N, C-alpha and C positions, 0 to 999 in steps of 0.2 A: 504494500500500500504506500502510495506516495505521501511524503511528509515535507512540509516546508517549515523551517525553523528560522525565527527572526530574533536573534539576539540584538542588543543595541537599544536604541530609543533612549529616553531619559528626559531630564528637564534642562532647559537652557534659557538664558535671557534673550530678549529680543535683540536681533542683530547677530546672534551667535550661530554656530554651525553644529550639525550632527551628521553622522554617517550611519545609515542603516544597512544591514546585510541580511540576506535570505539564502539559506543553504537548502538545497533539495536532496532528498534521499528516497530510496525505494523505487525510484523511477528516473529515467534520464530525460531531462527536459532540454538537453543541449540543442535540439532541433526545433524548439518551440519558443514562441514569444513569452517573455516574462515581464512582470510589471509590478507596480505598486498602486494601491488605492488607499483612501483614508476615510474615516468616519468620525465626525465631530459629534458631541452630545446633542441629541435632538435633531440631527441632520441626516440626510441620506448619504450612503457611501458614494464617494466620488473618485473618479480616475485621477491619478497623479502623473504617472509616467509609465512607459513601456519601451522595451528594446527587443529587436528581432534576434533570431538565433545567432547570427554572425556578429552582432554588436555594432553593425555598421549603420543601422537605421534606428533612430530613437523618436519617441513621441512624448509630448509634454502637454499637460493642461495649461491653459493660458494663465491661470492663477499662480503657477510656480515657474513658468518659463523664465530663464535667465538666472534663477536662484537655485535650481536643482539640476543635478547631473546623474543620469542612470548609466550604469555600466554592468558588465558581466564577465565572469571567468568560467568558461565552459569546462575547463579541466576540473574545476571544483564544483560545477553546477551551482554557482552562487551568483546572485545579482545584488548590486549595491545601489544605494540611493544617497548621494552626497547632497546635503541641504545646507545652504548658507543664507545669510541675511534673513534669518527666520523672524516671523511675525507672530504675534499672539493668535492670529486667525489660522495659523498652521497647526495649532493644537488639535490633536486628534489621535485616534488609534489607527496606526498604519498597518495595512495588510499586504503581504506579498501574494502574488498570484502567478501561476504558471499554466501554460497551455491556453494563451489568450488569442483572440482574434477580434478585429474591429468590425462589428456589424453596422448596418445602417443606423441603428439606434444607440450605438455605443460599444464600448469594450465588454466582451463577455468571454466566458471560458468554454473551451471545446468540450462537447458532451463526451463523457467517458475518459477524458484526458485531463481536463482542467483541475487544478487544486488550489486551495487557499491556505495561507498560514493563519495561526491563531491571532496574530496581531501584536503590535508593540506600541506602548503609549509614548507619545511625544508631547511634551508640555512646554510651551513658550510663554514666559512671563514678561510683562511689560516693565 
């Protein structure tokens, strides 16, 4: 069974930086799109960033563009999210996802392939 583990996260002051990582096990996602979503209290989960299997193509939500960089190491089946210039509105539980594709209505997981991590809390204080 596929598992996605997300160590990292934490608390930081506004303007600070954090790096999230997500390691996959139990299944190889080296040929799949991986990405990050986040969910703030009282809000729906939203897409943050995604990266194709080769690492050459990345996608970002407008809200984080220019402040966030997604990358991956296929040898380790790990995806990273480097966040800088963090704002209080970035506070959320961040979830890693693997086996993604972009449907006409947004990013979704491939049936029978897609997996989600448990999430890691990121708190940005003003």
